[in-house]
VEXKEDREN-606405 format. One line per 3 residues: number of its first residue (from 1); their letters; for each residue x, y, z of C-alpha. Coordinates in Angstrom, 3 decimals, m for minus. Layout:
// residues N
NUM	a	X Y Z ~ ... $
This chain:
// residues 378
1	mdn	m87.997 115.212 301.219 ~ m89.123 117.586 298.415 ~ m87.019 120.503 297.319 $
4	ttr	m89.289 123.147 298.854 ~ m89.183 121.473 302.279 ~ m85.404 121.190 302.087 $
7	yer	m85.092 124.858 301.241 ~ m87.469 125.938 304.031 ~ m85.523 123.942 306.624 $
10	lre	m82.220 125.390 305.483 ~ m83.710 128.873 305.502 ~ m85.110 128.366 309.013 $
13	rym	m81.683 127.338 310.295 ~ m80.145 130.370 308.573 ~ m82.686 132.822 310.016 $
16	ngd	m82.223 131.311 313.496 ~ m78.520 132.039 313.261 ~ m77.503 128.375 313.122 $
19	lsr	m75.880 128.832 309.691 ~ m73.672 131.585 308.323 ~ m74.729 133.092 304.999 $
22	rrf	m71.820 131.433 303.245 ~ m72.706 128.019 304.735 ~ m76.389 128.535 303.920 $
25	lgl	m75.693 129.342 300.282 ~ m73.204 126.478 300.059 ~ m75.729 123.951 301.323 $
28	lga	m78.408 125.480 299.115 ~ m76.161 125.149 296.086 ~ m75.297 121.562 296.990 $
31	aga	m78.965 120.734 297.392 ~ m79.698 122.244 294.018 ~ m76.960 120.226 292.337 $
34	ayg	m78.023 116.982 294.017 ~ m81.770 117.349 293.725 ~ m82.222 119.524 290.680 $
37	lvt	m83.420 122.538 292.624 ~ m84.446 125.113 290.036 ~ m86.014 127.918 292.073 $
40	pyr	m85.199 131.594 292.434 ~ m83.301 130.682 295.607 ~ m80.747 128.713 293.646 $
43	ala	m80.404 131.734 291.377 ~ m79.793 133.800 294.491 ~ m77.057 131.462 295.636 $
46	qev	m75.304 131.403 292.299 ~ m75.956 134.799 290.757 ~ m76.191 137.501 293.445 $
49	tev	m72.540 138.324 293.915 ~ m72.822 142.087 294.351 ~ m75.138 144.874 295.472 $
52	rfd	m75.042 148.427 294.123 ~ m75.121 151.289 296.639 ~ m75.326 154.999 295.776 $
55	gwg	m74.679 157.760 298.293 ~ m73.494 161.277 298.994 ~ m69.736 160.968 298.533 $
58	gvv	m67.031 162.591 300.650 ~ m66.658 161.670 304.317 ~ m70.042 159.921 304.279 $
61	sea	m69.037 157.473 301.550 ~ m65.599 157.043 303.094 ~ m67.151 156.070 306.427 $
64	lrk	m69.580 153.630 304.823 ~ m66.832 151.999 302.774 ~ m64.417 151.640 305.697 $
67	yaf	m66.781 150.626 308.467 ~ m69.654 148.910 306.646 ~ m68.907 147.756 303.110 $
70	dpf	m65.378 146.426 303.516 ~ m66.263 144.372 306.644 ~ m69.455 143.125 304.953 $
73	eke	m67.537 141.995 301.892 ~ m64.997 140.213 304.062 ~ m67.671 138.431 306.082 $
76	tgm	m70.035 137.449 303.271 ~ m67.977 137.359 300.085 ~ m70.558 139.614 298.433 $
79	kvv	m69.270 142.770 296.742 ~ m70.727 146.226 297.363 ~ m70.324 148.527 294.356 $
82	dgt	m70.663 152.092 295.575 ~ m71.406 155.167 293.499 ~ m72.017 158.796 294.466 $
85	fgg	m74.383 161.640 293.610 ~ m74.664 165.321 294.498 ~ m78.365 165.239 295.318 $
88	sde	m81.449 163.048 295.152 ~ m82.744 164.865 292.040 ~ m79.542 163.964 290.229 $
91	fls	m79.817 160.337 291.293 ~ m83.483 160.194 290.302 ~ m82.556 161.277 286.774 $
94	rlk	m80.064 158.416 286.588 ~ m82.620 155.989 287.956 ~ m85.230 156.992 285.377 $
97	asq	m82.710 156.347 282.595 ~ m81.558 152.990 284.019 ~ m82.523 149.397 283.393 $
100	pge	m84.528 147.533 286.099 ~ m82.167 146.173 288.735 ~ m79.238 148.390 287.715 $
103	fni	m79.477 150.378 290.967 ~ m80.238 148.675 294.288 ~ m79.838 150.825 297.415 $
106	ahl	m79.784 154.622 297.598 ~ m78.891 156.797 300.598 ~ m81.852 159.201 300.416 $
109	sgv	m83.072 162.064 302.537 ~ m86.374 161.416 304.229 ~ m89.182 161.703 304.411 $
112	fdy	m90.123 163.519 301.216 ~ m87.546 161.688 299.083 ~ m88.866 158.395 300.414 $
115	ary	m92.395 159.528 299.566 ~ m91.416 160.843 296.150 ~ m89.575 157.695 295.104 $
118	adl	m92.452 155.562 296.374 ~ m95.007 157.659 294.479 ~ m92.963 157.202 291.291 $
121	gya	m93.197 153.415 291.597 ~ m89.702 152.624 292.886 ~ m90.794 151.235 296.259 $
124	sel	m89.858 147.691 297.193 ~ m91.151 145.711 300.180 ~ m88.613 144.729 302.804 $
127	nrd	m89.027 141.601 304.902 ~ m88.480 142.892 308.430 ~ m87.744 139.364 309.638 $
130	nip	m84.546 139.533 307.595 ~ m83.527 142.790 309.311 ~ m83.706 142.032 313.060 $
133	nle	m81.442 144.987 313.909 ~ m84.246 147.286 312.770 ~ m85.737 146.724 316.231 $
136	lai	m82.887 148.856 317.630 ~ m83.821 151.917 315.567 ~ m85.598 155.018 316.874 $
139	pkl	m89.316 154.167 316.470 ~ m90.252 157.604 315.108 ~ m87.790 157.219 312.227 $
142	vdv	m89.219 153.830 311.286 ~ m92.875 154.729 311.736 ~ m92.784 157.873 309.602 $
145	laq	m91.575 155.766 306.667 ~ m93.961 152.861 307.187 ~ m96.948 155.188 307.563 $
148	ytd	m96.404 156.525 304.076 ~ m96.324 153.073 302.454 ~ m99.315 151.518 304.261 $
151	gkl	m97.293 149.844 306.983 ~ m94.755 148.334 304.611 ~ m91.136 149.446 304.419 $
154	sav	m89.048 150.195 301.344 ~ m86.128 151.564 303.369 ~ m84.539 151.553 306.791 $
157	pyd	m83.619 154.782 308.624 ~ m79.893 155.203 309.091 ~ m78.963 158.625 310.428 $
160	ygt	m80.313 162.089 311.086 ~ m79.087 165.654 311.342 ~ m79.893 169.278 310.629 $
163	tgi	m79.206 171.876 307.974 ~ m78.212 174.924 310.000 ~ m75.923 177.917 309.609 $
166	ayn	m72.135 177.439 309.419 ~ m69.837 180.423 309.814 ~ m66.140 181.226 310.066 $
169	rah	m65.441 182.417 313.617 ~ m62.486 184.529 312.451 ~ m65.001 186.791 310.719 $
172	isd	m68.371 186.148 312.390 ~ m68.816 185.811 316.140 ~ m71.081 183.282 317.860 $
175	eea	m73.118 186.177 319.198 ~ m73.697 187.651 315.730 ~ m74.619 184.267 314.301 $
178	kek	m77.111 183.608 317.094 ~ m78.661 187.067 316.679 ~ m79.009 186.985 312.890 $
181	gan	m79.558 183.284 312.243 ~ m80.605 182.558 308.657 ~ m80.431 186.285 307.877 $
184	lli	m76.625 185.965 307.836 ~ m77.147 184.449 304.398 ~ m78.600 187.726 303.093 $
187	dda	m76.348 190.153 304.960 ~ m74.788 192.741 302.611 ~ m71.697 192.884 304.832 $
190	ykg	m70.651 189.442 303.598 ~ m71.323 189.863 299.898 ~ m69.031 187.568 297.919 $
193	kig	m68.305 185.454 300.993 ~ m71.676 183.724 301.188 ~ m72.429 180.216 299.937 $
196	gwa	m75.518 178.067 299.552 ~ m76.650 174.662 298.379 ~ m77.963 174.631 294.801 $
199	ewr	m81.127 172.795 295.825 ~ m84.602 174.266 295.652 ~ m85.945 172.843 298.932 $
202	trv	m83.121 174.288 301.000 ~ m83.331 177.655 299.271 ~ m87.080 177.881 299.893 $
205	wma	m86.738 176.666 303.500 ~ m84.046 179.243 304.319 ~ m86.061 181.968 302.608 $
208	alq	m89.039 181.021 304.788 ~ m86.899 181.582 307.901 ~ m85.593 184.863 306.487 $
211	tgq	m89.136 186.132 305.855 ~ m90.526 184.935 309.201 ~ m92.733 182.190 307.747 $
214	dpn	m93.454 178.588 308.739 ~ m91.533 176.400 306.242 ~ m94.353 173.860 306.293 $
217	diq	m97.077 176.483 305.745 ~ m95.735 179.297 303.527 ~ m98.217 182.077 302.842 $
220	dmd	m96.236 184.582 300.745 ~ m94.255 182.995 297.908 ~ m93.405 186.363 296.345 $
223	aiw	m91.458 187.212 299.501 ~ m89.778 183.797 299.341 ~ m88.480 184.297 295.807 $
226	dav	m87.346 187.841 296.605 ~ m85.252 186.419 299.462 ~ m83.884 183.652 297.230 $
229	rqh	m82.820 186.278 294.658 ~ m81.271 188.422 297.379 ~ m79.176 185.464 298.533 $
232	rdl	m78.227 184.603 294.954 ~ m76.936 188.102 294.285 ~ m74.829 188.145 297.463 $
235	alk	m73.430 184.617 297.164 ~ m70.028 183.724 295.764 ~ m71.467 180.487 294.411 $
238	ywt	m73.850 177.637 295.032 ~ m72.210 174.394 296.161 ~ m73.431 171.054 294.872 $
241	sga	m71.903 168.447 297.207 ~ m70.788 167.978 300.783 ~ m67.186 167.773 299.655 $
244	elm	m67.457 171.156 297.921 ~ m69.155 172.655 300.981 ~ m66.266 171.574 303.202 $
247	sll	m63.668 172.838 300.744 ~ m65.265 176.298 300.458 ~ m65.355 176.697 304.238 $
250	aee	m61.910 175.192 304.871 ~ m60.223 177.374 302.254 ~ m62.098 180.473 303.519 $
253	eiy	m63.553 181.138 300.100 ~ m66.813 181.715 301.956 ~ m67.483 182.824 305.532 $
256	vte	m71.108 181.740 305.904 ~ m73.491 179.218 304.352 ~ m76.212 176.845 305.372 $
259	aws	m74.544 173.512 305.974 ~ m75.101 169.928 307.047 ~ m74.342 169.429 310.727 $
262	grv	m72.086 166.411 310.262 ~ m69.919 168.089 307.635 ~ m69.343 171.036 309.970 $
265	yal	m68.365 168.692 312.803 ~ m65.886 166.999 310.461 ~ m64.330 170.389 309.688 $
268	qeq	m64.114 171.204 313.382 ~ m62.334 167.893 314.005 ~ m59.843 168.854 311.308 $
271	ghd	m59.015 171.995 313.278 ~ m61.041 174.597 311.367 ~ m62.681 177.243 313.547 $
274	igy	m66.150 176.885 312.035 ~ m69.190 177.660 314.170 ~ m72.622 176.075 313.706 $
277	mdp	m76.090 176.962 314.906 ~ m79.628 175.770 314.283 ~ m82.071 178.681 313.998 $
280	kng	m85.661 178.266 315.159 ~ m87.514 176.023 312.718 ~ m84.161 174.996 311.250 $
283	ygw	m84.201 172.125 308.835 ~ m84.191 168.716 310.546 ~ m83.891 165.601 308.432 $
286	qec	m83.338 161.892 308.527 ~ m81.660 159.725 305.931 ~ m82.713 156.278 304.883 $
289	mfv	m81.325 153.377 302.905 ~ m83.945 152.941 300.181 ~ m84.124 149.617 298.347 $
292	ikg	m85.264 150.121 294.776 ~ m87.894 147.887 293.239 ~ m86.362 145.054 291.221 $
295	spm	m83.331 144.661 293.493 ~ m82.190 141.299 294.947 ~ m84.149 141.682 298.161 $
298	eac	m82.545 139.102 300.455 ~ m79.058 140.271 299.561 ~ m80.064 143.900 300.190 $
301	eel	m81.755 142.974 303.459 ~ m78.625 141.206 304.623 ~ m76.518 144.275 303.883 $
304	lnf	m79.000 146.575 305.660 ~ m79.076 144.351 308.727 ~ m75.271 144.366 308.820 $
307	mls	m75.248 148.164 308.507 ~ m77.750 148.538 311.357 ~ m75.784 146.386 313.784 $
310	pet	m74.595 148.565 316.688 ~ m70.910 147.946 316.011 ~ m71.201 148.964 312.367 $
313	sia	m73.729 151.757 312.790 ~ m71.796 153.446 315.589 ~ m68.514 153.238 313.671 $
316	vae	m70.125 154.766 310.566 ~ m71.787 157.486 312.651 ~ m68.482 158.427 314.241 $
319	gqs	m66.831 158.400 310.818 ~ m69.402 160.566 309.043 ~ m70.304 162.708 312.097 $
322	ypp	m74.076 162.217 311.968 ~ m76.040 160.551 314.790 ~ m77.175 157.031 313.874 $
325	ald	m80.793 155.938 313.707 ~ m80.188 153.645 316.688 ~ m82.294 154.442 319.750 $
328	pqk	m80.034 155.754 322.551 ~ m82.533 154.302 325.019 ~ m81.785 150.817 323.646 $
331	vdl	m78.125 151.053 322.587 ~ m75.068 152.511 324.329 ~ m73.750 154.889 321.657 $
334	gdk	m70.415 155.615 323.332 ~ m68.796 158.977 324.066 ~ m68.464 160.712 320.686 $
337	ipe	m71.980 160.460 319.276 ~ m73.660 162.384 322.135 ~ m71.353 165.301 321.268 $
340	lpa	m72.469 165.467 317.622 ~ m74.659 168.364 316.429 ~ m78.389 167.496 316.369 $
343	fdp	m78.017 164.426 318.651 ~ m81.130 163.766 320.737 ~ m80.387 161.710 323.868 $
346	tgt	m84.095 161.010 324.390 ~ m84.560 159.260 321.062 ~ m87.818 161.166 320.475 $
349	ldn	m86.479 163.826 318.053 ~ m89.149 166.201 319.318 ~ m86.651 169.092 319.171 $
352	ltf	m86.257 168.878 315.369 ~ m88.517 170.369 312.676 ~ m89.018 167.998 309.745 $
355	adp	m90.446 168.772 306.320 ~ m94.052 167.738 305.715 ~ m93.639 165.329 302.757 $
358	ayw	m97.127 165.859 301.309 ~ m96.753 169.644 301.461 ~ m93.286 169.777 299.909 $
361	ngh	m93.859 167.082 297.295 ~ m97.094 168.812 296.324 ~ m95.170 171.981 295.469 $
364	ead	m92.110 170.345 293.921 ~ m93.007 170.827 290.250 ~ m93.727 174.541 290.637 $
367	wsk	m91.022 175.502 293.137 ~ m88.196 173.510 291.561 ~ m88.975 175.031 288.154 $
370	tfg	m89.095 178.538 289.586 ~ m85.819 178.057 291.433 ~ m84.218 176.844 288.222 $
373	rvq	m85.175 180.157 286.602 ~ m84.012 182.203 289.608 ~ m80.706 180.340 289.654 $
376	kgy	m80.141 181.393 286.043 ~ m80.712 185.048 286.891 ~ m84.431 185.602 286.377 $
């Protein structure tokens, strides 16, 4: 029996579930020692001992570590090294300065981040056969990624949510929030008690709502930048991470800000009387686990499949307070997840407004530069 045939038979048994990963790699290593197997697969068995993961920090990273990475490490013996970032622009800067293979999986916002990273040459190609749990995901979340990369996948969807308006109910009533919506962020009555994310897309999106424009078809950019400046002048500060957002609201340093739905739910669970509402054309988003070109693919695929298993995905979703990418028509998601903000029981996500990746990526250079100037006071 030649070495290639031996490997293919072992791999077939592994993919059929007849062998655990540890047993598969053990037999592969033994075969290599006995028969002089010198292929990349032997290198995989001997050298891939860890995978690097970078995400958003705070309760999101805590949930992933507790419910996904620690159990994965225990089951497989492979280490997951996790880092954090405040935004995808920050991570992209690190990636551009890195060596090939230094970063492996990134928790990115989709779809424009997926498109942007792919356009910059960082796309990998996942083997779907190695990720059978992907079949349990909401089809729309998978298809919108695959469509951008000619039917191939460089990431798997993992969760979704909205960026709506969070407000302190001790100072702002539900009725006022519903009436004013995004205009709460430019209300003179709350000067010095307003916050906002220091990210150009969100600032432009909220300004579009404040000026009555379609965020995916803006006609008057002068009005947009006037609204962004108005918010800047009224705000106490821009926040740069989910952890900072939660701290500002919990400590009542601010009364109103746009916010990520899951972070608000986490605050509510902690006993803070924070309200949340999604205005019309509010910002809907999905997040994906993007595998960067040059990464150890089979090891990354194994981790992604583990993360997408219902047991793991549901536990992470409950921990980070964002609905999972699992299709509620295929998987029983339990009692808590249907109560989360932005959850869609139909699995269609037709009630959410997503950013058009071509439109937003096409304006990134101009709008991000302009926001940088506005942020500095121009």
